[in-house]
C-alpha positions as CSV (number, residue, x, y, z in Angstrom):
1,M,0.0,0.0,0.0
2,A,1.3,3.4,-0.9
3,P,2.2,5.7,2.1
4,A,-0.2,8.6,2.8
5,R,0.5,11.7,0.8
6,R,1.9,14.6,2.8
7,K,0.9,18.2,2.2
8,T,3.6,20.9,1.9
9,A,3.6,24.4,3.0
10,P,3.5,27.0,0.2
11,S,6.1,29.3,1.9
12,D,8.8,28.2,-0.5
13,S,6.6,28.6,-3.6
14,P,7.8,30.7,-6.6
15,D,5.9,33.9,-7.4
16,R,2.4,33.1,-8.7
17,G,2.2,36.3,-10.7
18,A,2.7,34.9,-14.2
19,A,0.2,32.9,-16.4
20,S,0.4,29.2,-16.3
21,G,2.7,27.3,-18.7
22,N,6.4,27.0,-19.3
23,G,7.0,30.8,-19.5
24,A,9.7,32.5,-17.5
25,R,9.2,34.1,-14.1
26,G,12.0,36.4,-12.9
27,G,14.0,35.5,-16.1
28,Q,14.1,31.7,-15.5
29,P,11.7,29.2,-17.2
30,M,9.0,28.1,-14.7
31,Y,9.7,24.4,-15.1
32,A,13.3,25.1,-14.1
33,Q,12.2,27.0,-11.0
34,L,9.9,24.2,-10.0
35,F,12.6,21.6,-10.7
36,A,15.0,23.4,-8.4
37,L,12.3,23.9,-5.7
38,F,11.1,20.2,-5.8
39,R,14.7,19.1,-5.6
40,Q,15.2,21.3,-2.6
41,R,12.1,19.8,-0.9
42,I,13.5,16.3,-1.4
43,E,16.9,17.3,-0.1
44,T,15.6,19.0,3.1
45,G,13.1,16.2,3.8
46,T,10.0,18.3,3.2
47,W,9.2,15.5,0.8
48,P,10.4,12.4,2.7
49,L,12.0,9.3,1.2
50,N,9.5,6.6,0.2
51,E,6.5,8.9,0.6
52,C,4.1,10.2,-2.1
53,I,4.5,13.8,-3.1
54,P,1.4,16.0,-3.8
55,S,-0.5,15.0,-6.9
56,L,-0.2,16.7,-10.3
57,D,-3.4,18.6,-9.8
58,E,-2.3,19.7,-6.3
59,L,1.0,21.0,-7.6
60,M,-0.8,22.8,-10.5
61,Q,-3.1,24.5,-8.0
62,E,-0.3,25.4,-5.6
63,F,1.8,27.1,-8.2
64,G,-0.8,28.3,-10.6
65,V,0.8,26.6,-13.6
66,G,-0.3,24.2,-16.3
67,R,0.0,20.4,-16.4
68,V,2.9,20.4,-19.0
69,T,5.0,22.6,-16.7
70,V,4.7,20.4,-13.7
71,R,5.2,17.2,-15.7
72,H,8.4,18.8,-17.2
73,A,9.8,19.5,-13.7
74,L,8.9,16.0,-12.5
75,S,10.5,14.4,-15.5
76,L,13.8,16.1,-14.6
77,L,13.6,14.7,-11.1
78,E,12.8,11.3,-12.5
79,A,15.8,11.5,-14.8
80,E,18.1,12.0,-11.8
81,G,16.5,9.0,-10.0
82,L,15.0,11.1,-7.3
83,V,11.3,10.2,-7.9
84,G,9.4,7.3,-9.4
85,R,6.0,7.6,-10.9
86,Y,3.5,4.7,-10.6
87,R,0.2,4.6,-12.4
88,G,-2.7,4.6,-10.0
89,R,-0.4,5.2,-6.9
90,G,1.3,8.5,-7.5
91,T,4.8,9.9,-7.5
92,F,7.2,8.7,-4.7
93,V,10.5,10.0,-3.5
94,M,13.1,7.4,-4.3
95,A,16.4,9.1,-3.3
96,R,17.8,12.3,-2.0
97,P,20.1,14.4,-4.3
98,Q,23.8,14.0,-3.5
99,S,24.0,17.8,-3.6
100,N,21.9,20.8,-4.6
101,I,24.5,22.1,-7.0
102,W,25.6,21.2,-10.6
103,Y,29.1,22.5,-10.5
104,R,31.7,22.0,-7.7
105,I,34.6,24.3,-8.5
106,P,37.8,22.2,-8.6
107,M,40.3,23.3,-5.9
108,H,43.1,20.8,-6.6
109,W,45.1,19.9,-9.6
110,D,43.9,16.3,-9.7
111,E,40.3,17.5,-10.0
112,L,41.2,19.9,-12.8
113,T,43.0,17.2,-14.8
114,G,40.3,14.6,-14.4
115,A,37.6,13.5,-16.8
116,P,35.3,16.3,-18.1
117,P,31.9,16.4,-16.4
118,D,28.8,15.0,-18.1
119,I,27.2,18.2,-19.3
120,E,25.9,19.7,-22.6
121,V,28.1,22.2,-24.4
122,E,26.5,24.8,-26.8
123,W,28.9,26.8,-29.0
124,L,28.1,30.5,-29.0
125,D,30.9,32.0,-31.1
126,A,34.6,31.6,-32.0
127,H,37.1,34.0,-33.4
128,E,40.8,34.8,-33.5
129,C,42.2,37.6,-31.5
130,A,45.5,39.2,-30.8
131,Q,45.4,38.4,-27.0
132,P,43.0,37.7,-24.2
133,P,41.6,40.6,-22.3
134,A,44.5,42.5,-20.7
135,S,42.9,42.5,-17.3
136,V,42.9,38.7,-17.1
137,H,46.6,38.0,-16.8
138,A,48.8,41.0,-17.3
139,R,52.0,39.5,-16.0
140,A,52.4,36.7,-18.5
141,K,54.2,36.8,-21.9
142,L,51.8,36.6,-24.7
143,G,51.7,34.6,-27.9
144,E,51.3,36.1,-31.4
145,A,47.6,35.2,-31.6
146,Y,44.9,33.4,-29.7
147,Q,41.7,31.4,-30.5
148,A,38.8,32.7,-28.6
149,V,35.8,30.4,-27.9
150,R,32.6,31.2,-26.1
151,R,30.3,28.3,-25.0
152,R,27.2,27.8,-22.9
153,L,27.1,24.9,-20.4
154,L,23.8,23.2,-19.7
155,R,22.3,20.3,-17.7
156,H,18.8,19.0,-18.5
157,H,18.8,21.7,-21.2
158,I,18.9,24.3,-18.4
159,P,21.9,26.8,-18.8
160,Y,24.0,27.2,-15.7
161,G,27.3,28.6,-17.0
162,I,29.2,30.4,-19.8
163,G,32.8,29.7,-20.7
164,H,35.1,32.2,-22.3
165,T,38.3,30.4,-23.4
166,Y,41.5,31.8,-25.0
167,I,44.0,29.3,-26.4
168,E,47.4,30.3,-27.9
169,K,47.0,29.7,-31.7
170,K,49.6,27.0,-32.2
171,T,48.4,25.2,-29.1
172,Y,44.9,25.3,-30.3
173,E,45.9,23.8,-33.7
174,A,47.8,21.1,-31.8
175,I,44.8,20.3,-29.6
176,G,42.1,20.4,-32.4
177,Q,38.7,21.9,-32.3
178,D,36.9,18.6,-31.5
179,V,38.4,18.6,-28.0
180,L,36.5,21.8,-27.2
181,A,33.2,20.1,-27.8
182,R,33.5,19.3,-24.0
183,P,35.1,21.3,-21.2
184,L,38.9,21.0,-21.8
185,P,40.7,18.7,-19.3
186,L,44.0,20.4,-18.4
187,K,45.7,17.1,-18.8
188,T,45.1,17.3,-22.5
189,L,46.8,20.7,-22.5
190,D,49.6,19.4,-20.4
191,A,50.2,16.5,-22.8
192,C,50.5,18.7,-25.9
193,L,52.9,21.3,-24.5
194,P,56.7,20.6,-24.8
195,G,57.8,19.9,-21.3
196,G,54.3,20.2,-20.0
197,I,52.6,23.0,-18.1
198,G,54.9,25.4,-16.3
199,H,52.4,27.2,-14.1
200,A,48.7,27.2,-13.5
201,E,46.5,29.4,-11.2
202,Q,42.8,29.9,-10.5
203,T,40.9,32.9,-9.1
204,V,37.3,32.7,-7.8
205,R,35.2,35.8,-7.1
206,A,31.6,36.8,-6.8
207,S,29.8,39.0,-9.4
208,V,26.4,39.8,-10.7
209,A,24.8,39.3,-14.1
210,D,24.9,42.0,-16.8
211,L,22.1,42.1,-19.4
212,D,23.8,39.7,-21.9
213,T,24.8,37.1,-19.3
214,A,21.3,37.3,-17.7
215,R,19.8,36.6,-21.2
216,L,22.1,33.6,-21.8
217,L,21.6,32.0,-18.3
218,D,17.8,32.8,-18.1
219,L,18.4,35.1,-15.1
220,T,17.4,38.6,-14.2
221,S,20.0,41.4,-14.5
222,G,21.9,41.7,-11.3
223,A,21.4,38.0,-10.2
224,P,24.4,36.6,-8.3
225,L,27.2,34.8,-10.2
226,I,30.5,33.1,-9.5
227,Q,33.4,33.8,-11.8
228,V,36.3,31.4,-12.1
229,T,39.4,32.5,-14.0
230,R,42.1,30.0,-14.9
231,S,45.5,30.8,-16.4
232,V,48.1,28.3,-17.7
233,L,51.6,29.2,-18.7
234,D,54.1,27.0,-20.5
235,R,57.7,26.3,-19.3
236,D,58.9,29.6,-20.9
237,G,56.3,31.7,-19.1
238,M,54.0,32.3,-22.1
239,L,50.3,32.3,-21.6
240,V,48.9,29.4,-23.5
241,Y,45.4,29.1,-22.0
242,E,43.1,31.4,-20.3
243,S,39.5,30.7,-19.3
244,L,36.8,32.7,-17.6
245,G,33.9,30.6,-16.4
246,I,30.7,32.5,-15.4
247,F,28.3,30.4,-13.3
248,R,24.8,30.8,-11.8
249,G,25.3,31.4,-8.0
250,D,22.6,28.9,-7.1
251,F,24.2,26.0,-9.0
252,V,27.8,26.4,-7.8
253,E,29.6,25.2,-4.7
254,I,33.2,25.5,-3.3
255,H,34.3,22.8,-1.0
256,T,37.7,22.4,0.6
257,N,39.0,20.0,3.3
258,L,40.5,22.2,6.0
259,K,42.1,19.5,8.1
């Protein structure tokens, strides 16, 4: 017999001000807002393990949205193995999420040189330039030219990050464009450089979304962001790789073992 369904308080509900459907509220598609909220309810135990969550009709009424929007959000939970839907019984919580984030910023070299994460990469634009932005790494020697690539990172078709990458032209030709169809593991860069990488550093800082970034990440202008800058120099001190990752603040985590 299925466990009794538990009601949930509406205090964590998104704004009800928009019409029902998959439209955006506050710059983010409604199904994505509901997915993040439902996931949080499971993580916090508001929706307990092995218990039935509110019905489709109850969720539609709670959030003032259409059936398709709720189904879309639940299908994302099901794809992560967090819920199971059973005909005639309802939808049950099957597991808690391992974390409430999609990107843990690597803080050690082993993490940076590991396998690329299982995400979707969407190319935005690519062009050749004389050098990366001067403010990024002013102390390094520069190559003659750089290949600039801008990509959008998504999970479940929901954008959570933008990557600006600058690779020294000869290094880019040695690596090949196909490698950039996924986030570039630094071990690939290390392997193609004569003598390997000479120096690598990373800077993490908080920021807010400008209009263009907000549009690409389905956010409102001024929403919190995390920016991650990585610089890689060869053995001669020349900048061969520079990246600026811009991530939604609600999908990012920094974790470090202190002792």
